[in-house]
Structures are given as C-alpha cells and as structure tokens.
DSSP file (Angstrom, degrees, kcal/mol; ACC not computed):
  #  RESIDUE AA STRUCTURE BP1 BP2  ACC     N-H-->O    O-->H-N    N-H-->O    O-->H-N    TCO  KAPPA ALPHA  PHI   PSI    X-CA   Y-CA   Z-CA
    1    1 A M              0   0    0      0, 0.0     2,-0.1     0, 0.0     7,-0.0   0.000 360.0 360.0 360.0 175.4  -11.9  -38.7   45.1
    2    2 A S        -     0   0    0      1,-0.1     7,-0.1     2,-0.1     5,-0.1  -0.416 360.0-140.2 -75.7 150.0  -12.5  -40.5   48.4
    3    3 A K        +     0   0    0     -2,-0.1     2,-0.2     3,-0.0    -1,-0.1   0.468  67.6 115.7 -88.6  -0.8  -12.9  -38.4   51.6
    4    4 A D    >   -     0   0    0      1,-0.1     3,-1.1     2,-0.1     6,-0.1  -0.484  65.2-141.1 -69.5 135.9  -10.9  -40.9   53.6
    5    5 A N  T 3  S+     0   0    0      1,-0.2    88,-0.2    -2,-0.2    -1,-0.1   0.665  97.8  50.8 -72.7 -15.1   -7.7  -39.2   54.9
    6    6 A R  T 3  S+     0   0    0     87,-0.1     7,-2.7    85,-0.0     2,-0.3   0.211  89.9  99.8-108.5  16.1   -5.6  -42.3   54.2
    7    7 A S  E <   -A   12   0A   0     -3,-1.1     2,-0.4     5,-0.2     5,-0.2  -0.792  48.0-164.6-110.3 149.4   -6.6  -43.1   50.6
    8    8 A W  E >  S-A   11   0A   0      3,-2.5     3,-1.4    -2,-0.3    75,-0.0  -0.962  86.5 -20.3-129.0 109.9   -4.7  -42.3   47.4
    9    9 A F  T 3  S-     0   0    0     -2,-0.4     3,-0.1     1,-0.3    -1,-0.1   0.846 131.2 -50.3  54.1  37.4   -7.0  -42.7   44.3
   10   10 A G  T 3  S+     0   0    0      1,-0.2     2,-0.5    -6,-0.1    -1,-0.3   0.430 114.9 117.8  85.8  -0.2   -9.3  -44.8   46.5
   11   11 A I  E <   -A    8   0A   0     -3,-1.4    -3,-2.5    -9,-0.1     2,-0.4  -0.888  63.3-132.4-103.2 123.4   -6.5  -47.1   47.7
   12   12 A K  E     -A    7   0A   0     -2,-0.5     2,-0.3    -5,-0.2    -5,-0.2  -0.597  27.3-162.6 -76.6 131.2   -5.9  -47.1   51.5
   13   13 A L        -     0   0    0     -7,-2.7     2,-0.1    -2,-0.4    -1,-0.0  -0.862  12.2-136.2-116.2 147.5   -2.3  -46.8   52.3
   14   14 A T     >  -     0   0    0     -2,-0.3     4,-2.1     1,-0.1     5,-0.2  -0.381  37.1-100.7 -86.2 175.6   -0.3  -47.5   55.4
   15   15 A Q  H  > S+     0   0    0      1,-0.2     4,-1.8     2,-0.2     5,-0.2   0.901 123.6  50.7 -66.0 -39.4    2.4  -45.1   56.6
   16   16 A K  H  > S+     0   0    0      1,-0.2     4,-1.8     2,-0.2    -1,-0.2   0.903 111.1  48.2 -65.8 -41.1    5.2  -47.2   55.2
   17   17 A Q  H  > S+     0   0    0      1,-0.2     4,-2.5     2,-0.2    -1,-0.2   0.870 109.2  53.5 -66.9 -36.4    3.5  -47.4   51.8
   18   18 A S  H  X S+     0   0    0     -4,-2.1     4,-2.0     2,-0.2    -1,-0.2   0.854 107.1  51.3 -69.4 -32.4    2.9  -43.6   51.8
   19   19 A V  H  X S+     0   0    0     -4,-1.8     4,-2.0     2,-0.2    -1,-0.2   0.904 111.4  47.8 -68.3 -40.1    6.6  -43.0   52.4
   20   20 A S  H  X S+     0   0    0     -4,-1.8     4,-2.4     2,-0.2    -2,-0.2   0.899 111.4  50.5 -64.9 -40.4    7.5  -45.3   49.5
   21   21 A L  H  X S+     0   0    0     -4,-2.5     4,-2.6     2,-0.2    -2,-0.2   0.874 107.6  54.2 -64.5 -37.1    5.0  -43.5   47.3
   22   22 A F  H  X S+     0   0    0     -4,-2.0     4,-2.2     2,-0.2    -2,-0.2   0.926 109.7  46.9 -61.3 -45.5    6.5  -40.2   48.4
   23   23 A A  H  X S+     0   0    0     -4,-2.0     4,-2.3     2,-0.2    -2,-0.2   0.915 113.5  47.9 -64.7 -42.6   10.0  -41.4   47.3
   24   24 A L  H  X S+     0   0    0     -4,-2.4     4,-2.5     1,-0.2    -2,-0.2   0.890 111.7  50.0 -65.6 -38.6    8.6  -42.7   43.9
   25   25 A A  H  X S+     0   0    0     -4,-2.6     4,-2.3     2,-0.2    -1,-0.2   0.885 110.1  50.8 -66.8 -37.6    6.7  -39.5   43.3
   26   26 A L  H  X S+     0   0    0     -4,-2.2     4,-1.9     2,-0.2    -2,-0.2   0.919 111.8  46.7 -65.4 -43.4    9.8  -37.4   44.0
   27   27 A I  H  X S+     0   0    0     -4,-2.3     4,-2.4     1,-0.2    -2,-0.2   0.908 111.9  52.3 -63.4 -41.7   11.9  -39.6   41.6
   28   28 A G  H  X S+     0   0    0     -4,-2.5     4,-2.7     1,-0.2     5,-0.2   0.882 107.0  52.0 -62.5 -39.1    9.1  -39.3   39.0
   29   29 A I  H  X S+     0   0    0     -4,-2.3     4,-2.3     2,-0.2    -1,-0.2   0.913 110.8  47.7 -64.7 -41.7    9.0  -35.5   39.3
   30   30 A F  H  X S+     0   0    0     -4,-1.9     4,-1.9     2,-0.2    -2,-0.2   0.931 114.2  46.3 -64.4 -44.7   12.8  -35.3   38.7
   31   31 A I  H  X S+     0   0    0     -4,-2.4     4,-2.0     1,-0.2    -2,-0.2   0.936 115.2  45.9 -63.9 -46.1   12.7  -37.7   35.7
   32   32 A L  H  X S+     0   0    0     -4,-2.7     4,-2.3     1,-0.2    -1,-0.2   0.858 110.0  53.7 -68.2 -34.5    9.7  -35.9   34.1
   33   33 A S  H  X S+     0   0    0     -4,-2.3     4,-2.3    -5,-0.2    -1,-0.2   0.895 109.9  48.0 -67.3 -37.1   11.2  -32.5   34.6
   34   34 A F  H  X S+     0   0    0     -4,-1.9     4,-2.7     2,-0.2    -2,-0.2   0.875 109.9  53.2 -67.8 -35.9   14.4  -33.5   32.9
   35   35 A M  H  X S+     0   0    0     -4,-2.0     4,-1.4     2,-0.2    -2,-0.2   0.914 111.0  45.9 -64.0 -41.5   12.3  -35.0   30.0
   36   36 A I  H  X S+     0   0    0     -4,-2.3     4,-2.0     2,-0.2    -2,-0.2   0.912 112.8  51.0 -66.2 -41.4   10.4  -31.7   29.6
   37   37 A L  H  X S+     0   0    0     -4,-2.3     4,-1.3     1,-0.2    -2,-0.2   0.932 113.2  44.0 -61.5 -46.3   13.7  -29.8   29.8
   38   38 A F  H  < S+     0   0    0     -4,-2.7    -1,-0.2     1,-0.2    -2,-0.2   0.696 110.4  57.0 -76.1 -17.3   15.4  -31.9   27.1
   39   39 A T  H  < S+     0   0    0     -4,-1.4     4,-0.4    -5,-0.2    -1,-0.2   0.897 115.9  34.6 -73.9 -41.2   12.2  -31.8   25.0
   40   40 A F  H  X S+     0   0    0     -4,-2.0     4,-2.2     1,-0.2     5,-0.2   0.590  96.6  85.8 -90.6 -10.6   12.2  -28.0   24.8
   41   41 A Y  H  X S+     0   0    0     -4,-1.3     4,-2.9     1,-0.2     5,-0.3   0.904  87.6  51.5 -60.9 -43.1   16.0  -27.5   24.8
   42   42 A P  H  > S+     0   0    0      0, 0.0     4,-1.6     0, 0.0    -1,-0.2   0.889 111.8  48.0 -61.6 -35.3   16.4  -27.9   21.0
   43   43 A Y  H  > S+     0   0    0     -4,-0.4     4,-1.3     2,-0.2    -2,-0.2   0.895 113.3  46.9 -71.2 -38.5   13.6  -25.3   20.4
   44   44 A I  H  X S+     0   0    0     -4,-2.2     4,-1.9     1,-0.2     3,-0.3   0.930 114.2  46.8 -67.6 -44.2   15.2  -22.9   22.9
   45   45 A S  H  X>S+     0   0    0     -4,-2.9     4,-2.5     1,-0.2     5,-0.7   0.808 104.2  63.6 -68.1 -27.6   18.7  -23.3   21.4
   46   46 A M  H  X5S+     0   0    0     -4,-1.6     4,-0.8    -5,-0.3     7,-0.2   0.893 111.7  35.5 -62.7 -39.1   17.2  -22.9   17.9
   47   47 A F  H  <5S+     0   0    0     -4,-1.3    -2,-0.2    -3,-0.3    -1,-0.2   0.768 119.8  49.0 -86.0 -26.0   16.2  -19.3   18.7
   48   48 A L  H  <5S+     0   0    0     -4,-1.9    -2,-0.2     2,-0.2    -3,-0.2   0.915 123.0  26.3 -78.8 -42.4   19.1  -18.4   20.9
   49   49 A F  H  <5S+     0   0    0     -4,-2.5    -3,-0.2     1,-0.2    -2,-0.1   0.779 137.8  16.6 -96.9 -28.7   22.0  -19.6   18.7
   50   50 A S    >X< +     0   0    0     -4,-0.8     3,-0.8    -5,-0.7     4,-0.6  -0.496  63.8 157.6-143.0  72.2   20.6  -19.4   15.2
   51   51 A P  T 34 S+     0   0    0      0, 0.0    -1,-0.1     0, 0.0     3,-0.1   0.686  74.0  54.1 -72.6 -16.1   17.5  -17.2   15.1
   52   52 A Y  T 34 S+     0   0    0      1,-0.2    -5,-0.1     3,-0.0    -2,-0.0   0.575  96.5  63.8 -96.2  -9.2   17.7  -16.4   11.4
   53   53 A Y  T <4 S+     0   0    0     -3,-0.8     2,-0.4    -7,-0.2    -1,-0.2   0.739 100.4  50.5 -87.7 -22.6   18.0  -19.9   10.0
   54   54 A Y  S  < S-     0   0    0     -4,-0.6     2,-0.2    -8,-0.2    -1,-0.1  -0.930  74.5-140.0-119.0 138.1   14.5  -21.2   11.0
   55   55 A N     >  -     0   0    0     -2,-0.4     4,-1.2     1,-0.1     3,-0.5  -0.491  28.4-108.7 -91.0 169.1   11.2  -19.5   10.5
   56   56 A F  H  > S+     0   0    0      1,-0.2     4,-2.1     2,-0.2     5,-0.2   0.795 113.5  62.3 -69.5 -30.1    8.4  -19.3   13.0
   57   57 A E  H  > S+     0   0    0      1,-0.2     4,-2.6     2,-0.2    -1,-0.2   0.864 100.9  53.9 -65.1 -35.6    6.1  -21.8   11.1
   58   58 A Y  H  > S+     0   0    0     -3,-0.5     4,-2.1     2,-0.2    -1,-0.2   0.914 108.5  49.4 -63.3 -42.2    8.7  -24.5   11.5
   59   59 A F  H  X S+     0   0    0     -4,-1.2     4,-1.8     2,-0.2    -2,-0.2   0.919 112.4  47.1 -62.7 -44.8    8.8  -24.0   15.2
   60   60 A I  H  X S+     0   0    0     -4,-2.1     4,-2.1     1,-0.2    -2,-0.2   0.900 111.1  51.3 -65.4 -41.8    5.0  -24.1   15.5
   61   61 A S  H  X S+     0   0    0     -4,-2.6     4,-2.0     1,-0.2    -1,-0.2   0.881 109.4  50.4 -65.3 -37.1    4.8  -27.3   13.3
   62   62 A M  H  X S+     0   0    0     -4,-2.1     4,-2.0     2,-0.2    -1,-0.2   0.880 109.7  50.9 -67.9 -37.0    7.4  -29.0   15.5
   63   63 A L  H  X S+     0   0    0     -4,-1.8     4,-0.6     2,-0.2    -2,-0.2   0.887 109.5  50.4 -66.0 -38.3    5.4  -28.1   18.7
   64   64 A I  H >< S+     0   0    0     -4,-2.1     3,-0.5     1,-0.2    -2,-0.2   0.883 110.3  50.0 -67.1 -37.4    2.2  -29.5   17.1
   65   65 A I  H 3< S+     0   0    0     -4,-2.0     4,-0.3     1,-0.2    -1,-0.2   0.890 115.6  42.7 -65.9 -38.5    4.0  -32.7   16.3
   66   66 A M  H 3X S+     0   0    0     -4,-2.0     4,-2.5     1,-0.2    -1,-0.2   0.476  87.2  99.2 -86.1  -2.5    5.3  -33.0   19.8
   67   67 A L  H <X S+     0   0    0     -4,-0.6     4,-2.7    -3,-0.5     5,-0.2   0.873  79.9  49.5 -58.3 -44.4    2.0  -32.0   21.5
   68   68 A P  H  > S+     0   0    0      0, 0.0     4,-2.1     0, 0.0    -1,-0.2   0.922 113.3  47.8 -61.5 -40.8    0.8  -35.5   22.4
   69   69 A F  H  > S+     0   0    0     -4,-0.3     4,-2.1     1,-0.2    -2,-0.2   0.912 113.1  47.9 -63.1 -43.0    4.1  -36.4   23.9
   70   70 A I  H  X S+     0   0    0     -4,-2.5     4,-2.5     1,-0.2    -1,-0.2   0.897 110.5  51.7 -65.9 -40.8    4.2  -33.1   25.9
   71   71 A L  H  X S+     0   0    0     -4,-2.7     4,-2.3    -5,-0.2    -1,-0.2   0.888 109.6  49.5 -64.4 -39.1    0.6  -33.6   27.1
   72   72 A V  H  X S+     0   0    0     -4,-2.1     4,-2.4     2,-0.2     5,-0.2   0.923 112.1  48.1 -65.5 -43.5    1.4  -37.1   28.4
   73   73 A I  H  X S+     0   0    0     -4,-2.1     4,-2.2     1,-0.2    -2,-0.2   0.916 112.6  48.2 -62.9 -42.8    4.5  -35.9   30.2
   74   74 A V  H  X S+     0   0    0     -4,-2.5     4,-2.3     2,-0.2    -1,-0.2   0.886 110.4  52.0 -66.2 -38.3    2.5  -33.0   31.8
   75   75 A A  H  X S+     0   0    0     -4,-2.3     4,-2.2     2,-0.2    -2,-0.2   0.930 111.9  45.9 -63.2 -45.0   -0.3  -35.4   32.8
   76   76 A F  H  X S+     0   0    0     -4,-2.4     4,-2.4     1,-0.2    -2,-0.2   0.866 110.8  54.0 -65.3 -34.8    2.2  -37.7   34.5
   77   77 A L  H  X S+     0   0    0     -4,-2.2     4,-2.3     2,-0.2    -2,-0.2   0.899 108.4  48.7 -65.3 -40.4    3.8  -34.7   36.1
   78   78 A I  H  X S+     0   0    0     -4,-2.3     4,-2.5     2,-0.2    -2,-0.2   0.902 111.3  49.8 -65.7 -40.9    0.5  -33.6   37.6
   79   79 A I  H  X S+     0   0    0     -4,-2.2     4,-2.6     2,-0.2    -2,-0.2   0.903 111.2  49.6 -63.9 -40.4   -0.2  -37.2   38.9
   80   80 A C  H  X S+     0   0    0     -4,-2.4     4,-2.3     2,-0.2    -2,-0.2   0.901 111.4  48.1 -65.7 -40.3    3.3  -37.2   40.5
   81   81 A I  H  X S+     0   0    0     -4,-2.3     4,-2.3     2,-0.2     5,-0.2   0.920 112.6  48.6 -66.4 -42.3    2.8  -33.8   42.1
   82   82 A Y  H  X S+     0   0    0     -4,-2.5     4,-2.9     1,-0.2     5,-0.2   0.918 112.3  49.2 -61.0 -43.0   -0.7  -35.0   43.4
   83   83 A S  H  X S+     0   0    0     -4,-2.6     4,-2.7     1,-0.2     5,-0.3   0.877 109.3  52.7 -64.4 -37.6    0.9  -38.2   44.7
   84   84 A L  H  X S+     0   0    0     -4,-2.3     4,-1.4     2,-0.2    -1,-0.2   0.936 114.5  40.7 -62.8 -47.2    3.7  -36.2   46.4
   85   85 A I  H  X S+     0   0    0     -4,-2.3     4,-1.9     2,-0.2    -2,-0.2   0.921 117.6  47.7 -67.7 -44.3    1.2  -34.0   48.3
   86   86 A R  H  X S+     0   0    0     -4,-2.9     4,-2.4     1,-0.2    -2,-0.2   0.899 110.6  50.2 -68.0 -41.2   -1.2  -36.8   49.1
   87   87 A S  H  X S+     0   0    0     -4,-2.7     4,-2.4    -5,-0.2    -1,-0.2   0.848 108.8  53.5 -67.6 -31.9    1.4  -39.2   50.4
   88   88 A R  H  X S+     0   0    0     -4,-1.4     4,-1.8    -5,-0.3    -1,-0.2   0.915 110.6  46.5 -65.9 -42.0    2.8  -36.5   52.6
   89   89 A K  H  X S+     0   0    0     -4,-1.9     4,-1.5     2,-0.2    -2,-0.2   0.882 112.1  50.9 -66.9 -37.9   -0.7  -35.9   54.1
   90   90 A I  H  X S+     0   0    0     -4,-2.4     4,-1.2     2,-0.2    -2,-0.2   0.919 110.0  49.4 -65.6 -43.3   -1.2  -39.7   54.6
   91   91 A A  H  < S+     0   0    0     -4,-2.4    -1,-0.2     1,-0.2    -2,-0.2   0.866 112.1  48.4 -65.0 -35.3    2.1  -40.0   56.4
   92   92 A K  H  < S+     0   0    0     -4,-1.8    -1,-0.2     1,-0.2    -2,-0.2   0.780 101.8  65.1 -73.5 -25.6    1.3  -37.1   58.7
   93   93 A F  H  < S+     0   0    0     -4,-1.5    -1,-0.2   -88,-0.2    -2,-0.2   0.866  91.0  75.5 -64.9 -36.4   -2.2  -38.6   59.4
   94   94 A Y  S  < S-     0   0    0     -4,-1.2     2,-0.1    -3,-0.2   -80,-0.0  -0.470  91.8-110.8 -76.8 148.5   -0.6  -41.6   61.1
   95   95 A S        -     0   0    0     -2,-0.1     3,-0.2     1,-0.1    -1,-0.1  -0.441  14.6-131.7 -74.1 151.0    0.8  -41.1   64.6
   96   96 A E  S    S+     0   0    0      1,-0.2    -1,-0.1    -2,-0.1    -2,-0.0   0.752 108.3  56.6 -73.9 -22.9    4.5  -41.4   65.1
   97   97 A V  S    S+     0   0    0      2,-0.1     2,-0.3     0, 0.0    -1,-0.2   0.751  83.6 101.4 -78.0 -23.9    4.0  -43.8   68.0
   98   98 A L        -     0   0    0     -3,-0.2     2,-0.4     1,-0.1    -4,-0.0  -0.458  64.9-150.3 -67.1 122.7    2.0  -46.1   65.8
   99   99 A V        -     0   0    0     -2,-0.3     2,-0.3     1,-0.0    -2,-0.1  -0.788  19.6-114.9 -96.2 135.5    4.2  -49.1   64.8
  100  100 A T        -     0   0    0     -2,-0.4     2,-0.3     1,-0.1    -1,-0.0  -0.536  36.7-118.7 -69.0 129.7    3.5  -50.7   61.4
  101  101 A K        -     0   0    0     -2,-0.3     2,-0.6     1,-0.0    -1,-0.1  -0.511  21.0-156.1 -75.6 133.4    2.4  -54.3   62.2
  102  102 A N        -     0   0    0     -2,-0.3     2,-0.3    -3,-0.0    -1,-0.0  -0.950  12.8-148.8-108.2 117.3    4.5  -57.1   60.8
  103  103 A F        -     0   0    0     -2,-0.6     2,-0.1     1,-0.1     3,-0.1  -0.656  14.5-121.3 -88.9 140.3    2.6  -60.3   60.3
  104  104 A K        -     0   0    0     -2,-0.3     2,-0.2     1,-0.1    -1,-0.1  -0.438  36.7 -95.4 -75.7 153.4    4.3  -63.6   60.7
  105  105 A S        -     0   0    0      1,-0.1    16,-0.6    -2,-0.1    -1,-0.1  -0.457  28.1-163.3 -68.7 137.0    4.2  -66.0   57.8
  106  106 A T        +     0   0    0     -2,-0.2     2,-0.3    14,-0.1    -1,-0.1   0.009  38.5 140.8-109.8  27.0    1.4  -68.6   58.0
  107  107 A T        -     0   0    0      1,-0.1    13,-2.8    12,-0.0     2,-0.4  -0.554  47.6-135.4 -72.0 129.3    2.9  -70.9   55.4
  108  108 A T  E     +B  119   0B   0     -2,-0.3     2,-0.3    11,-0.2    11,-0.2  -0.731  28.3 174.3 -90.2 131.7    2.4  -74.5   56.5
  109  109 A I  E     -B  118   0B   0      9,-3.0     9,-2.6    -2,-0.4     2,-0.4  -0.865  27.3-118.0-127.9 166.1    5.3  -77.0   56.2
  110  110 A F  E     -B  117   0B   0     -2,-0.3     7,-0.2     7,-0.2     6,-0.1  -0.854  26.7-114.4-107.6 141.2    5.8  -80.6   57.2
  111  111 A C     >  -     0   0    0      5,-2.5     4,-1.3    -2,-0.4    20,-0.0  -0.562  17.9-145.8 -70.3 130.1    8.3  -81.8   59.7
  112  112 A P  T  4 S+     0   0    0      0, 0.0    -1,-0.1     0, 0.0    -2,-0.0   0.710  94.8  48.0 -71.6 -17.6   10.9  -84.0   57.9
  113  113 A N  T  4 S+     0   0    0      3,-0.1    -2,-0.0     1,-0.0    -3,-0.0   0.941 131.4   8.0 -87.4 -54.2   11.2  -86.2   61.0
  114  114 A C  T  4 S-     0   0    0      2,-0.1    -1,-0.0    16,-0.0    -4,-0.0   0.619  90.3-124.8-108.4 -15.6    7.7  -87.0   62.2
  115  115 A G     <  +     0   0    0     -4,-1.3     2,-0.1     1,-0.3     0, 0.0   0.516  57.9 143.9  86.6   5.0    5.5  -85.6   59.3
  116  116 A N        -     0   0    0     -6,-0.1    -5,-2.5     1,-0.1    -1,-0.3  -0.427  54.0-106.8 -77.0 153.9    3.3  -83.3   61.4
  117  117 A K  E     +B  110   0B   0     -7,-0.2     2,-0.3    -2,-0.1    -7,-0.2  -0.548  44.8 167.1 -77.3 143.5    2.2  -79.9   60.1
  118  118 A R  E     -B  109   0B   0     -9,-2.6    -9,-3.0    -2,-0.2     2,-0.3  -0.980  38.4-100.3-150.2 161.4    3.8  -76.8   61.5
  119  119 A I  E >   -B  108   0B   0     -2,-0.3     3,-1.5   -11,-0.2   -11,-0.2  -0.599  28.6-127.0 -82.9 143.6    3.9  -73.1   60.7
  120  120 A K  T 3  S+     0   0    0    -13,-2.8    -1,-0.1     1,-0.3   -14,-0.1   0.783 107.9  63.4 -61.4 -27.6    7.1  -71.9   58.9
  121  121 A A  T 3  S+     0   0    0    -16,-0.6     2,-0.4   -14,-0.2    -1,-0.3   0.749  84.9  88.9 -70.5 -22.6    7.5  -69.2   61.6
  122  122 A E    <   -     0   0    0     -3,-1.5     3,-0.0     1,-0.1    -4,-0.0  -0.616  65.3-158.7 -76.9 131.5    8.0  -71.9   64.2
  123  123 A N  S    S+     0   0    0     -2,-0.4     2,-0.3     1,-0.1    -1,-0.1   0.818  72.3  37.5 -80.5 -30.4   11.6  -72.9   64.5
  124  124 A F  S    S-     0   0    0    -13,-0.0     2,-0.3     3,-0.0     7,-0.2  -0.914  84.8-110.6-125.7 148.9   11.1  -76.3   66.1
  125  125 A C     >  -     0   0    0      5,-2.3     4,-1.2    -2,-0.3    -7,-0.1  -0.582  21.4-143.2 -73.3 135.8    8.5  -79.0   65.7
  126  126 A K  T  4 S+     0   0    0     -2,-0.3    -1,-0.1     2,-0.1    -8,-0.0   0.756  95.4  46.6 -73.3 -23.9    6.3  -79.3   68.8
  127  127 A T  T  4 S+     0   0    0      3,-0.1    -1,-0.1     1,-0.1    -2,-0.0   0.945 131.6   8.9 -84.2 -52.6    6.0  -83.1   68.6
  128  128 A C  T  4 S-     0   0    0      2,-0.1    -2,-0.1     0, 0.0    -1,-0.1   0.597  89.8-122.1-110.7 -12.6    9.6  -84.2   68.0
  129  129 A G     <  +     0   0    0     -4,-1.2    -3,-0.1     1,-0.3     2,-0.1   0.550  54.2 156.2  83.8   7.0   11.8  -81.1   68.5
  130  130 A Q              0   0    0      1,-0.1    -5,-2.3    -6,-0.1    -1,-0.3  -0.408 360.0 360.0 -67.1 140.3   13.3  -81.3   65.0
  131  131 A E              0   0    0     -7,-0.2    -1,-0.1    -2,-0.1    -2,-0.0   0.480 360.0 360.0 -80.9 360.0   14.6  -77.9   63.7
C-alpha cells in the first residue's frame, strides 16, 4: 500500500471523507457479522437441538457448499475492518483546527435582464443589478 498517511488503498482522503468512510465501515461490519451469524446458525442449531438426526458428513458437505459464500463474506469483513482502522488513522492525522475547505460553485449562468455572464454564486448581476 501507499506510505502516505492520508491514503486509503492509494486514494487520498480528506478528514470529512475519512469520517464518512468510518461510518460506512462500521455499518458494513455490523451487516457482515449478522450475515455470518445467520449463515452458521442453522448448523449450530442442528447439533444443539437434534444431534442424532444428522450425520457429520452432511454437516461437512453443507460447509463445503457454502465455502465460497463464507470466503466472500470474510474477505469483505477484513476490508471493512481495515477501512475502519485506516479511516480512524486518517481522521487523527488531520489537525482539529484545520477546517475543510468549501469551494464555491463556478457554474456560469447568463443574466436574464442584460445577457452578461456571471457566476452562479453571485447573487446579483454586476452590470444591471438583477437578482
């Protein structure tokens, strides 16, 4: 990975983006942990509530069938945990005094009164005073 303190998989993040990434990673960890729990719950209940009705080969064959699904969930869980740790470090890297810059819109519009160009962020036309 990159050695830059502010990058996540090579993408430079601002403090605001890293906080959003932290929230998304936290939500992802909760969702994936519930998916893993509900994936293994039938197998756990199979041995707890009726251990004599199913043999061990059935349990192993079901795990082999579910293995690709489990591997994908575990891979996403690892990515979410990495994102959680990395976004926390990125947010701490920035100073608390540092304010995230908000850039004004540079969209050009035309004044309906005189037809001159003006920036959308300007409330009034400089030529005629039209709003």
